mmCIF file as Biopython writes it, N, C-alpha, C and O atoms, coordinates in Angstrom:
data_model
#
loop_
_atom_site.group_PDB
_atom_site.id
_atom_site.type_symbol
_atom_site.label_atom_id
_atom_site.label_alt_id
_atom_site.label_comp_id
_atom_site.label_asym_id
_atom_site.label_entity_id
_atom_site.label_seq_id
_atom_site.pdbx_PDB_ins_code
_atom_site.Cartn_x
_atom_site.Cartn_y
_atom_site.Cartn_z
_atom_site.occupancy
_atom_site.B_iso_or_equiv
_atom_site.auth_seq_id
_atom_site.auth_asym_id
_atom_site.pdbx_PDB_model_num
ATOM 1   N N  . MET A ? 1  ? -22.187 31.132 -44.444 1.0 0.0 1  A 1 
ATOM 2   C CA . MET A ? 1  ? -22.243 31.201 -45.884 1.0 0.0 1  A 1 
ATOM 3   C C  . MET A ? 1  ? -21.055 32.044 -46.372 1.0 0.0 1  A 1 
ATOM 4   O O  . MET A ? 1  ? -20.851 33.173 -45.926 1.0 0.0 1  A 1 
ATOM 5   N N  . ARG A ? 2  ? -20.294 31.477 -47.281 1.0 0.0 2  A 1 
ATOM 6   C CA . ARG A ? 2  ? -19.141 32.176 -47.832 1.0 0.0 2  A 1 
ATOM 7   C C  . ARG A ? 2  ? -19.597 33.137 -48.931 1.0 0.0 2  A 1 
ATOM 8   O O  . ARG A ? 2  ? -20.456 32.794 -49.743 1.0 0.0 2  A 1 
ATOM 9   N N  . THR A ? 3  ? -19.020 34.344 -48.953 1.0 0.0 3  A 1 
ATOM 10  C CA . THR A ? 3  ? -19.285 35.307 -50.020 1.0 0.0 3  A 1 
ATOM 11  C C  . THR A ? 3  ? -17.967 35.724 -50.652 1.0 0.0 3  A 1 
ATOM 12  O O  . THR A ? 3  ? -16.906 35.641 -50.033 1.0 0.0 3  A 1 
ATOM 13  N N  . GLU A ? 4  ? -18.056 36.169 -51.888 1.0 0.0 4  A 1 
ATOM 14  C CA . GLU A ? 4  ? -16.872 36.566 -52.625 1.0 0.0 4  A 1 
ATOM 15  C C  . GLU A ? 4  ? -17.267 37.662 -53.613 1.0 0.0 4  A 1 
ATOM 16  O O  . GLU A ? 4  ? -18.275 37.523 -54.306 1.0 0.0 4  A 1 
ATOM 17  N N  . ASP A ? 5  ? -16.494 38.751 -53.695 1.0 0.0 5  A 1 
ATOM 18  C CA . ASP A ? 5  ? -16.751 39.820 -54.653 1.0 0.0 5  A 1 
ATOM 19  C C  . ASP A ? 5  ? -15.988 39.536 -55.936 1.0 0.0 5  A 1 
ATOM 20  O O  . ASP A ? 5  ? -14.827 39.127 -55.910 1.0 0.0 5  A 1 
ATOM 21  N N  . GLU A ? 6  ? -16.668 39.763 -57.071 1.0 0.0 6  A 1 
ATOM 22  C CA . GLU A ? 6  ? -16.050 39.472 -58.359 1.0 0.0 6  A 1 
ATOM 23  C C  . GLU A ? 6  ? -16.602 40.419 -59.418 1.0 0.0 6  A 1 
ATOM 24  O O  . GLU A ? 6  ? -17.794 40.727 -59.420 1.0 0.0 6  A 1 
ATOM 25  N N  . LEU A ? 7  ? -15.732 40.883 -60.321 1.0 0.0 7  A 1 
ATOM 26  C CA . LEU A ? 7  ? -16.179 41.675 -61.461 1.0 0.0 7  A 1 
ATOM 27  C C  . LEU A ? 7  ? -16.802 40.729 -62.478 1.0 0.0 7  A 1 
ATOM 28  O O  . LEU A ? 7  ? -16.176 39.757 -62.899 1.0 0.0 7  A 1 
ATOM 29  N N  . MET A ? 8  ? -18.049 41.022 -62.871 1.0 0.0 8  A 1 
ATOM 30  C CA . MET A ? 8  ? -18.761 40.163 -63.811 1.0 0.0 8  A 1 
ATOM 31  C C  . MET A ? 8  ? -19.507 41.025 -64.818 1.0 0.0 8  A 1 
ATOM 32  O O  . MET A ? 8  ? -19.934 42.135 -64.502 1.0 0.0 8  A 1 
ATOM 33  N N  . PHE A ? 9  ? -19.661 40.508 -66.029 1.0 0.0 9  A 1 
ATOM 34  C CA . PHE A ? 9  ? -20.482 41.188 -67.015 1.0 0.0 9  A 1 
ATOM 35  C C  . PHE A ? 9  ? -21.944 40.917 -66.709 1.0 0.0 9  A 1 
ATOM 36  O O  . PHE A ? 9  ? -22.333 39.781 -66.438 1.0 0.0 9  A 1 
ATOM 37  N N  . ARG A ? 10 ? -22.757 41.978 -66.753 1.0 0.0 10 A 1 
ATOM 38  C CA . ARG A ? 10 ? -24.196 41.855 -66.502 1.0 0.0 10 A 1 
ATOM 39  C C  . ARG A ? 10 ? -24.961 42.535 -67.621 1.0 0.0 10 A 1 
ATOM 40  O O  . ARG A ? 10 ? -24.533 43.571 -68.130 1.0 0.0 10 A 1 
ATOM 41  N N  . ASP A ? 11 ? -26.071 41.968 -68.000 1.0 0.0 11 A 1 
ATOM 42  C CA . ASP A ? 11 ? -26.972 42.597 -68.955 1.0 0.0 11 A 1 
ATOM 43  C C  . ASP A ? 11 ? -27.836 43.589 -68.200 1.0 0.0 11 A 1 
ATOM 44  O O  . ASP A ? 11 ? -28.504 43.232 -67.230 1.0 0.0 11 A 1 
ATOM 45  N N  . LEU A ? 12 ? -27.821 44.844 -68.650 1.0 0.0 12 A 1 
ATOM 46  C CA . LEU A ? 12 ? -28.558 45.915 -68.000 1.0 0.0 12 A 1 
ATOM 47  C C  . LEU A ? 12 ? -29.479 46.586 -69.015 1.0 0.0 12 A 1 
ATOM 48  O O  . LEU A ? 12 ? -29.383 46.341 -70.218 1.0 0.0 12 A 1 
ATOM 49  N N  . ARG A ? 13 ? -30.367 47.433 -68.512 1.0 0.0 13 A 1 
ATOM 50  C CA . ARG A ? 13 ? -31.228 48.267 -69.354 1.0 0.0 13 A 1 
ATOM 51  C C  . ARG A ? 13 ? -31.236 49.674 -68.780 1.0 0.0 13 A 1 
ATOM 52  O O  . ARG A ? 13 ? -31.209 49.859 -67.564 1.0 0.0 13 A 1 
ATOM 53  N N  . CYS A ? 14 ? -31.276 50.680 -69.681 1.0 0.0 14 A 1 
ATOM 54  C CA . CYS A ? 14 ? -31.261 52.058 -69.184 1.0 0.0 14 A 1 
ATOM 55  C C  . CYS A ? 14 ? -32.657 52.476 -68.730 1.0 0.0 14 A 1 
ATOM 56  O O  . CYS A ? 14 ? -33.661 51.937 -69.195 1.0 0.0 14 A 1 
ATOM 57  N N  . GLN A ? 15 ? -32.703 53.440 -67.821 1.0 0.0 15 A 1 
ATOM 58  C CA . GLN A ? 15 ? -33.962 53.908 -67.254 1.0 0.0 15 A 1 
ATOM 59  C C  . GLN A ? 15 ? -34.780 54.724 -68.242 1.0 0.0 15 A 1 
ATOM 60  O O  . GLN A ? 15 ? -36.009 54.651 -68.252 1.0 0.0 15 A 1 
ATOM 61  N N  . LYS A ? 16 ? -34.098 55.498 -69.070 1.0 0.0 16 A 1 
ATOM 62  C CA . LYS A ? 16 ? -34.792 56.456 -69.929 1.0 0.0 16 A 1 
ATOM 63  C C  . LYS A ? 16 ? -35.479 55.794 -71.123 1.0 0.0 16 A 1 
ATOM 64  O O  . LYS A ? 16 ? -36.668 56.018 -71.351 1.0 0.0 16 A 1 
ATOM 65  N N  . TYR A ? 17 ? -34.741 54.977 -71.892 1.0 0.0 17 A 1 
ATOM 66  C CA . TYR A ? 17 ? -35.293 54.401 -73.120 1.0 0.0 17 A 1 
ATOM 67  C C  . TYR A ? 17 ? -35.363 52.880 -73.109 1.0 0.0 17 A 1 
ATOM 68  O O  . TYR A ? 17 ? -35.817 52.275 -74.081 1.0 0.0 17 A 1 
ATOM 69  N N  . ASN A ? 18 ? -34.920 52.258 -72.024 1.0 0.0 18 A 1 
ATOM 70  C CA . ASN A ? 18 ? -34.926 50.797 -71.892 1.0 0.0 18 A 1 
ATOM 71  C C  . ASN A ? 18 ? -33.977 50.123 -72.873 1.0 0.0 18 A 1 
ATOM 72  O O  . ASN A ? 18 ? -34.210 48.978 -73.260 1.0 0.0 18 A 1 
ATOM 73  N N  . HIS A ? 19 ? -32.898 50.816 -73.288 1.0 0.0 19 A 1 
ATOM 74  C CA . HIS A ? 19 ? -31.894 50.213 -74.166 1.0 0.0 19 A 1 
ATOM 75  C C  . HIS A ? 19 ? -31.193 49.075 -73.440 1.0 0.0 19 A 1 
ATOM 76  O O  . HIS A ? 19 ? -30.850 49.230 -72.268 1.0 0.0 19 A 1 
ATOM 77  N N  . PRO A ? 20 ? -30.968 47.936 -74.089 1.0 0.0 20 A 1 
ATOM 78  C CA . PRO A ? 20 ? -30.154 46.881 -73.486 1.0 0.0 20 A 1 
ATOM 79  C C  . PRO A ? 20 ? -28.673 47.180 -73.697 1.0 0.0 20 A 1 
ATOM 80  O O  . PRO A ? 20 ? -28.280 47.636 -74.770 1.0 0.0 20 A 1 
ATOM 81  N N  . PHE A ? 21 ? -27.858 46.928 -72.688 1.0 0.0 21 A 1 
ATOM 82  C CA . PHE A ? 21 ? -26.415 47.044 -72.806 1.0 0.0 21 A 1 
ATOM 83  C C  . PHE A ? 21 ? -25.755 46.155 -71.765 1.0 0.0 21 A 1 
ATOM 84  O O  . PHE A ? 21 ? -26.384 45.758 -70.784 1.0 0.0 21 A 1 
ATOM 85  N N  . THR A ? 22 ? -24.493 45.850 -71.985 1.0 0.0 22 A 1 
ATOM 86  C CA . THR A ? 22 ? -23.740 44.982 -71.087 1.0 0.0 22 A 1 
ATOM 87  C C  . THR A ? 22 ? -22.614 45.784 -70.462 1.0 0.0 22 A 1 
ATOM 88  O O  . THR A ? 22 ? -21.933 46.550 -71.143 1.0 0.0 22 A 1 
ATOM 89  N N  . GLU A ? 23 ? -22.422 45.606 -69.168 1.0 0.0 23 A 1 
ATOM 90  C CA . GLU A ? 23 ? -21.377 46.337 -68.443 1.0 0.0 23 A 1 
ATOM 91  C C  . GLU A ? 23 ? -20.748 45.401 -67.424 1.0 0.0 23 A 1 
ATOM 92  O O  . GLU A ? 23 ? -21.413 44.511 -66.892 1.0 0.0 23 A 1 
ATOM 93  N N  . GLU A ? 24 ? -19.474 45.603 -67.157 1.0 0.0 24 A 1 
ATOM 94  C CA . GLU A ? 24 ? -18.781 44.825 -66.132 1.0 0.0 24 A 1 
ATOM 95  C C  . GLU A ? 24 ? -18.913 45.555 -64.805 1.0 0.0 24 A 1 
ATOM 96  O O  . GLU A ? 24 ? -18.417 46.672 -64.653 1.0 0.0 24 A 1 
ATOM 97  N N  . ILE A ? 25 ? -19.583 44.925 -63.844 1.0 0.0 25 A 1 
ATOM 98  C CA . ILE A ? 25 ? -19.812 45.540 -62.530 1.0 0.0 25 A 1 
ATOM 99  C C  . ILE A ? 25 ? -19.449 44.544 -61.433 1.0 0.0 25 A 1 
ATOM 100 O O  . ILE A ? 25 ? -19.370 43.339 -61.675 1.0 0.0 25 A 1 
ATOM 101 N N  . TRP A ? 26 ? -19.226 45.063 -60.220 1.0 0.0 26 A 1 
ATOM 102 C CA . TRP A ? 26 ? -18.933 44.206 -59.069 1.0 0.0 26 A 1 
ATOM 103 C C  . TRP A ? 26 ? -20.195 43.477 -58.643 1.0 0.0 26 A 1 
ATOM 104 O O  . TRP A ? 26 ? -21.272 44.068 -58.562 1.0 0.0 26 A 1 
ATOM 105 N N  . GLN A ? 27 ? -20.052 42.195 -58.374 1.0 0.0 27 A 1 
ATOM 106 C CA . GLN A ? 27 ? -21.120 41.353 -57.877 1.0 0.0 27 A 1 
ATOM 107 C C  . GLN A ? 27 ? -20.616 40.603 -56.652 1.0 0.0 27 A 1 
ATOM 108 O O  . GLN A ? 27 ? -19.446 40.225 -56.587 1.0 0.0 27 A 1 
ATOM 109 N N  . THR A ? 28 ? -21.495 40.391 -55.688 1.0 0.0 28 A 1 
ATOM 110 C CA . THR A ? 28 ? -21.175 39.571 -54.528 1.0 0.0 28 A 1 
ATOM 111 C C  . THR A ? 28 ? -21.818 38.206 -54.739 1.0 0.0 28 A 1 
ATOM 112 O O  . THR A ? 28 ? -23.039 38.088 -54.848 1.0 0.0 28 A 1 
ATOM 113 N N  . LEU A ? 29 ? -20.981 37.183 -54.794 1.0 0.0 29 A 1 
ATOM 114 C CA . LEU A ? 29 ? -21.453 35.817 -54.984 1.0 0.0 29 A 1 
ATOM 115 C C  . LEU A ? 29 ? -21.645 35.168 -53.618 1.0 0.0 29 A 1 
ATOM 116 O O  . LEU A ? 29 ? -20.757 35.218 -52.767 1.0 0.0 29 A 1 
ATOM 117 N N  . HIS A ? 30 ? -22.804 34.563 -53.417 1.0 0.0 30 A 1 
ATOM 118 C CA . HIS A ? 30 ? -23.141 33.896 -52.155 1.0 0.0 30 A 1 
ATOM 119 C C  . HIS A ? 30 ? -23.160 32.389 -52.417 1.0 0.0 30 A 1 
ATOM 120 O O  . HIS A ? 30 ? -23.963 31.896 -53.209 1.0 0.0 30 A 1 
ATOM 121 N N  . TYR A ? 31 ? -22.270 31.673 -51.745 1.0 0.0 31 A 1 
ATOM 122 C CA . TYR A ? 31 ? -22.094 30.242 -51.981 1.0 0.0 31 A 1 
ATOM 123 C C  . TYR A ? 31 ? -22.891 29.401 -50.979 1.0 0.0 31 A 1 
ATOM 124 O O  . TYR A ? 31 ? -23.184 29.837 -49.866 1.0 0.0 31 A 1 
ATOM 125 N N  . ALA A ? 32 ? -23.228 28.187 -51.410 1.0 0.0 32 A 1 
ATOM 126 C CA . ALA A ? 32 ? -23.881 27.208 -50.547 1.0 0.0 32 A 1 
ATOM 127 C C  . ALA A ? 32 ? -22.899 26.786 -49.452 1.0 0.0 32 A 1 
ATOM 128 O O  . ALA A ? 32 ? -21.697 27.017 -49.584 1.0 0.0 32 A 1 
ATOM 129 N N  . PRO A ? 33 ? -23.388 26.178 -48.387 1.0 0.0 33 A 1 
ATOM 130 C CA . PRO A ? 33 ? -22.508 25.755 -47.295 1.0 0.0 33 A 1 
ATOM 131 C C  . PRO A ? 33 ? -21.354 24.839 -47.731 1.0 0.0 33 A 1 
ATOM 132 O O  . PRO A ? 33 ? -20.306 24.821 -47.085 1.0 0.0 33 A 1 
ATOM 133 N N  . ASP A ? 34 ? -21.538 24.084 -48.814 1.0 0.0 34 A 1 
ATOM 134 C CA . ASP A ? 34 ? -20.439 23.225 -49.273 1.0 0.0 34 A 1 
ATOM 135 C C  . ASP A ? 34 ? -19.337 24.034 -49.964 1.0 0.0 34 A 1 
ATOM 136 O O  . ASP A ? 34 ? -18.248 23.515 -50.211 1.0 0.0 34 A 1 
ATOM 137 N N  . GLY A ? 35 ? -19.619 25.309 -50.276 1.0 0.0 35 A 1 
ATOM 138 C CA . GLY A ? 35 ? -18.624 26.199 -50.845 1.0 0.0 35 A 1 
ATOM 139 C C  . GLY A ? 35 ? -18.375 26.033 -52.326 1.0 0.0 35 A 1 
ATOM 140 O O  . GLY A ? 35 ? -17.469 26.663 -52.870 1.0 0.0 35 A 1 
ATOM 141 N N  . ILE A ? 36 ? -19.157 25.200 -52.995 1.0 0.0 36 A 1 
ATOM 142 C CA . ILE A ? 36 ? -18.946 24.956 -54.420 1.0 0.0 36 A 1 
ATOM 143 C C  . ILE A ? 36 ? -20.016 25.646 -55.264 1.0 0.0 36 A 1 
ATOM 144 O O  . ILE A ? 36 ? -19.696 26.328 -56.238 1.0 0.0 36 A 1 
ATOM 145 N N  . GLU A ? 37 ? -21.268 25.472 -54.900 1.0 0.0 37 A 1 
ATOM 146 C CA . GLU A ? 37 ? -22.383 25.986 -55.687 1.0 0.0 37 A 1 
ATOM 147 C C  . GLU A ? 37 ? -22.716 27.434 -55.317 1.0 0.0 37 A 1 
ATOM 148 O O  . GLU A ? 37 ? -22.773 27.781 -54.137 1.0 0.0 37 A 1 
ATOM 149 N N  . ILE A ? 38 ? -22.933 28.273 -56.327 1.0 0.0 38 A 1 
ATOM 150 C CA . ILE A ? 38 ? -23.367 29.664 -56.100 1.0 0.0 38 A 1 
ATOM 151 C C  . ILE A ? 38 ? -24.881 29.653 -55.938 1.0 0.0 38 A 1 
ATOM 152 O O  . ILE A ? 38 ? -25.602 29.229 -56.841 1.0 0.0 38 A 1 
ATOM 153 N N  . LEU A ? 39 ? -25.363 30.120 -54.787 1.0 0.0 39 A 1 
ATOM 154 C CA . LEU A ? 39 ? -26.798 30.168 -54.548 1.0 0.0 39 A 1 
ATOM 155 C C  . LEU A ? 39 ? -27.434 31.367 -55.240 1.0 0.0 39 A 1 
ATOM 156 O O  . LEU A ? 39 ? -28.461 31.231 -55.905 1.0 0.0 39 A 1 
ATOM 157 N N  . PHE A ? 40 ? -26.828 32.538 -55.085 1.0 0.0 40 A 1 
ATOM 158 C CA . PHE A ? 40 ? -27.330 33.746 -55.719 1.0 0.0 40 A 1 
ATOM 159 C C  . PHE A ? 40 ? -26.234 34.792 -55.732 1.0 0.0 40 A 1 
ATOM 160 O O  . PHE A ? 40 ? -25.203 34.634 -55.078 1.0 0.0 40 A 1 
ATOM 161 N N  . ARG A ? 41 ? -26.461 35.865 -56.481 1.0 0.0 41 A 1 
ATOM 162 C CA . ARG A ? 41 ? -25.519 36.975 -56.519 1.0 0.0 41 A 1 
ATOM 163 C C  . ARG A ? 41 ? -26.273 38.274 -56.331 1.0 0.0 41 A 1 
ATOM 164 O O  . ARG A ? 41 ? -27.419 38.413 -56.759 1.0 0.0 41 A 1 
ATOM 165 N N  . THR A ? 42 ? -25.618 39.222 -55.687 1.0 0.0 42 A 1 
ATOM 166 C CA . THR A ? 42 ? -26.215 40.517 -55.423 1.0 0.0 42 A 1 
ATOM 167 C C  . THR A ? 42 ? -25.280 41.609 -55.933 1.0 0.0 42 A 1 
ATOM 168 O O  . THR A ? 42 ? -24.087 41.383 -56.134 1.0 0.0 42 A 1 
ATOM 169 N N  . THR A ? 43 ? -25.844 42.794 -56.139 1.0 0.0 43 A 1 
ATOM 170 C CA . THR A ? 43 ? -25.068 43.946 -56.581 1.0 0.0 43 A 1 
ATOM 171 C C  . THR A ? 43 ? -24.841 44.845 -55.374 1.0 0.0 43 A 1 
ATOM 172 O O  . THR A ? 43 ? -25.807 45.359 -54.809 1.0 0.0 43 A 1 
ATOM 173 N N  . PRO A ? 44 ? -23.604 45.047 -54.967 1.0 0.0 44 A 1 
ATOM 174 C CA . PRO A ? 44 ? -23.328 45.898 -53.814 1.0 0.0 44 A 1 
ATOM 175 C C  . PRO A ? 44 ? -23.738 47.343 -54.078 1.0 0.0 44 A 1 
ATOM 176 O O  . PRO A ? 44 ? -23.743 47.803 -55.220 1.0 0.0 44 A 1 
ATOM 177 N N  . LYS A ? 45 ? -24.077 48.041 -53.017 1.0 0.0 45 A 1 
ATOM 178 C CA . LYS A ? 45 ? -24.445 49.449 -53.118 1.0 0.0 45 A 1 
ATOM 179 C C  . LYS A ? 45 ? -23.267 50.224 -53.710 1.0 0.0 45 A 1 
ATOM 180 O O  . LYS A ? 45 ? -22.126 50.053 -53.278 1.0 0.0 45 A 1 
ATOM 181 N N  . GLY A ? 46 ? -23.542 51.061 -54.682 1.0 0.0 46 A 1 
ATOM 182 C CA . GLY A ? 46 ? -22.515 51.871 -55.314 1.0 0.0 46 A 1 
ATOM 183 C C  . GLY A ? 46 ? -21.886 51.248 -56.545 1.0 0.0 46 A 1 
ATOM 184 O O  . GLY A ? 46 ? -21.100 51.904 -57.228 1.0 0.0 46 A 1 
ATOM 185 N N  . ALA A ? 47 ? -22.215 49.986 -56.848 1.0 0.0 47 A 1 
ATOM 186 C CA . ALA A ? 47 ? -21.604 49.313 -57.999 1.0 0.0 47 A 1 
ATOM 187 C C  . ALA A ? 47 ? -22.051 49.913 -59.329 1.0 0.0 47 A 1 
ATOM 188 O O  . ALA A ? 47 ? -21.346 49.797 -60.332 1.0 0.0 47 A 1 
ATOM 189 N N  . LEU A ? 48 ? -23.217 50.552 -59.339 1.0 0.0 48 A 1 
ATOM 190 C CA . LEU A ? 48 ? -23.744 51.123 -60.573 1.0 0.0 48 A 1 
ATOM 191 C C  . LEU A ? 48 ? -23.582 52.644 -60.652 1.0 0.0 48 A 1 
ATOM 192 O O  . LEU A ? 48 ? -24.109 53.268 -61.573 1.0 0.0 48 A 1 
ATOM 193 N N  . ASP A ? 49 ? -22.866 53.245 -59.709 1.0 0.0 49 A 1 
ATOM 194 C CA . ASP A ? 49 ? -22.747 54.704 -59.649 1.0 0.0 49 A 1 
ATOM 195 C C  . ASP A ? 49 ? -22.106 55.319 -60.890 1.0 0.0 49 A 1 
ATOM 196 O O  . ASP A ? 49 ? -22.541 56.383 -61.332 1.0 0.0 49 A 1 
ATOM 197 N N  . ASP A ? 50 ? -21.097 54.690 -61.459 1.0 0.0 50 A 1 
ATOM 198 C CA . ASP A ? 50 ? -20.380 55.253 -62.600 1.0 0.0 50 A 1 
ATOM 199 C C  . ASP A ? 50 ? -20.763 54.604 -63.921 1.0 0.0 50 A 1 
ATOM 200 O O  . ASP A ? 50 ? -20.066 54.785 -64.920 1.0 0.0 50 A 1 
ATOM 201 N N  . VAL A ? 51 ? -21.854 53.853 -63.943 1.0 0.0 51 A 1 
ATOM 202 C CA . VAL A ? 51 ? -22.274 53.138 -65.147 1.0 0.0 51 A 1 
ATOM 203 C C  . VAL A ? 51 ? -23.336 53.961 -65.867 1.0 0.0 51 A 1 
ATOM 204 O O  . VAL A ? 51 ? -24.285 54.450 -65.254 1.0 0.0 51 A 1 
ATOM 205 N N  . ARG A ? 52 ? -23.159 54.108 -67.189 1.0 0.0 52 A 1 
ATOM 206 C CA . ARG A ? 52 ? -24.121 54.836 -68.008 1.0 0.0 52 A 1 
ATOM 207 C C  . ARG A ? 52 ? -24.360 54.056 -69.300 1.0 0.0 52 A 1 
ATOM 208 O O  . ARG A ? 52 ? -23.463 53.382 -69.806 1.0 0.0 52 A 1 
ATOM 209 N N  . CYS A ? 53 ? -25.568 54.154 -69.819 1.0 0.0 53 A 1 
ATOM 210 C CA . CYS A ? 53 ? -25.899 53.614 -71.132 1.0 0.0 53 A 1 
ATOM 211 C C  . CYS A ? 53 ? -25.224 54.489 -72.180 1.0 0.0 53 A 1 
ATOM 212 O O  . CYS A ? 53 ? -24.772 55.588 -71.860 1.0 0.0 53 A 1 
ATOM 213 N N  . TRP A ? 54 ? -25.146 54.027 -73.417 1.0 0.0 54 A 1 
ATOM 214 C CA . TRP A ? 54 ? -24.528 54.828 -74.465 1.0 0.0 54 A 1 
ATOM 215 C C  . TRP A ? 54 ? -25.312 56.105 -74.732 1.0 0.0 54 A 1 
ATOM 216 O O  . TRP A ? 54 ? -24.759 57.045 -75.303 1.0 0.0 54 A 1 
ATOM 217 N N  . CYS A ? 55 ? -26.600 56.173 -74.333 1.0 0.0 55 A 1 
ATOM 218 C CA . CYS A ? 55 ? -27.395 57.389 -74.492 1.0 0.0 55 A 1 
ATOM 219 C C  . CYS A ? 55 ? -27.188 58.349 -73.334 1.0 0.0 55 A 1 
ATOM 220 O O  . CYS A ? 55 ? -27.680 59.477 -73.373 1.0 0.0 55 A 1 
ATOM 221 N N  . GLY A ? 56 ? -26.457 57.913 -72.287 1.0 0.0 56 A 1 
ATOM 222 C CA . GLY A ? 56 ? -26.163 58.755 -71.136 1.0 0.0 56 A 1 
ATOM 223 C C  . GLY A ? 56 ? -27.063 58.513 -69.934 1.0 0.0 56 A 1 
ATOM 224 O O  . GLY A ? 56 ? -26.851 59.108 -68.878 1.0 0.0 56 A 1 
ATOM 225 N N  . SER A ? 57 ? -28.055 57.659 -70.073 1.0 0.0 57 A 1 
ATOM 226 C CA . SER A ? 57 ? -29.006 57.379 -68.998 1.0 0.0 57 A 1 
ATOM 227 C C  . SER A ? 57 ? -28.418 56.422 -67.969 1.0 0.0 57 A 1 
ATOM 228 O O  . SER A ? 57 ? -27.548 55.612 -68.288 1.0 0.0 57 A 1 
ATOM 229 N N  . LEU A ? 58 ? -28.890 56.517 -66.755 1.0 0.0 58 A 1 
ATOM 230 C CA . LEU A ? 58 ? -28.518 55.583 -65.690 1.0 0.0 58 A 1 
ATOM 231 C C  . LEU A ? 58 ? -29.159 54.227 -65.945 1.0 0.0 58 A 1 
ATOM 232 O O  . LEU A ? 58 ? -30.214 54.152 -66.575 1.0 0.0 58 A 1 
ATOM 233 N N  . PRO A ? 59 ? -28.537 53.152 -65.463 1.0 0.0 59 A 1 
ATOM 234 C CA . PRO A ? 59 ? -29.140 51.823 -65.638 1.0 0.0 59 A 1 
ATOM 235 C C  . PRO A ? 59 ? -30.199 51.543 -64.582 1.0 0.0 59 A 1 
ATOM 236 O O  . PRO A ? 59 ? -30.191 52.109 -63.489 1.0 0.0 59 A 1 
ATOM 237 N N  . LYS A ? 60 ? -31.110 50.648 -64.949 1.0 0.0 60 A 1 
ATOM 238 C CA . LYS A ? 60 ? -32.016 50.079 -63.960 1.0 0.0 60 A 1 
ATOM 239 C C  . LYS A ? 60 ? -31.190 49.078 -63.174 1.0 0.0 60 A 1 
ATOM 240 O O  . LYS A ? 60 ? -30.047 48.805 -63.539 1.0 0.0 60 A 1 
ATOM 241 N N  . GLY A ? 61 ? -31.738 48.532 -62.116 1.0 0.0 61 A 1 
ATOM 242 C CA . GLY A ? 61 ? -31.026 47.498 -61.371 1.0 0.0 61 A 1 
ATOM 243 C C  . GLY A ? 61 ? -30.785 46.284 -62.253 1.0 0.0 61 A 1 
ATOM 244 O O  . GLY A ? 61 ? -31.515 46.092 -63.226 1.0 0.0 61 A 1 
ATOM 245 N N  . PRO A ? 62 ? -29.785 45.453 -61.951 1.0 0.0 62 A 1 
ATOM 246 C CA . PRO A ? 62 ? -29.447 44.313 -62.798 1.0 0.0 62 A 1 
ATOM 247 C C  . PRO A ? 62 ? -30.570 43.308 -62.964 1.0 0.0 62 A 1 
ATOM 248 O O  . PRO A ? 62 ? -30.592 42.568 -63.948 1.0 0.0 62 A 1 
ATOM 249 N N  . ASN A ? 63 ? -31.495 43.266 -62.035 1.0 0.0 63 A 1 
ATOM 250 C CA . ASN A ? 63 ? -32.588 42.288 -62.131 1.0 0.0 63 A 1 
ATOM 251 C C  . ASN A ? 63 ? -33.883 42.915 -62.596 1.0 0.0 63 A 1 
ATOM 252 O O  . ASN A ? 63 ? -34.915 42.245 -62.631 1.0 0.0 63 A 1 
ATOM 253 N N  . ALA A ? 64 ? -33.849 44.190 -62.954 1.0 0.0 64 A 1 
ATOM 254 C CA . ALA A ? 64 ? -35.085 44.879 -63.369 1.0 0.0 64 A 1 
ATOM 255 C C  . ALA A ? 64 ? -35.429 44.583 -64.796 1.0 0.0 64 A 1 
ATOM 256 O O  . ALA A ? 64 ? -36.434 45.079 -65.305 1.0 0.0 64 A 1 
#
């Protein structure tokens, strides 16, 4: 399975107040065996370390 890292905008929510916000973070794209279709994407460890909501809170995971 081919993988590729790419900066992508993701919709996130903060842990403290659940504010919605959008941030550009690194994502790992996992492709189907034919190499054309994206099966799923994951967030690498550390991709959210420097991301903060406008209120200063840390984000929940991208799928939370």
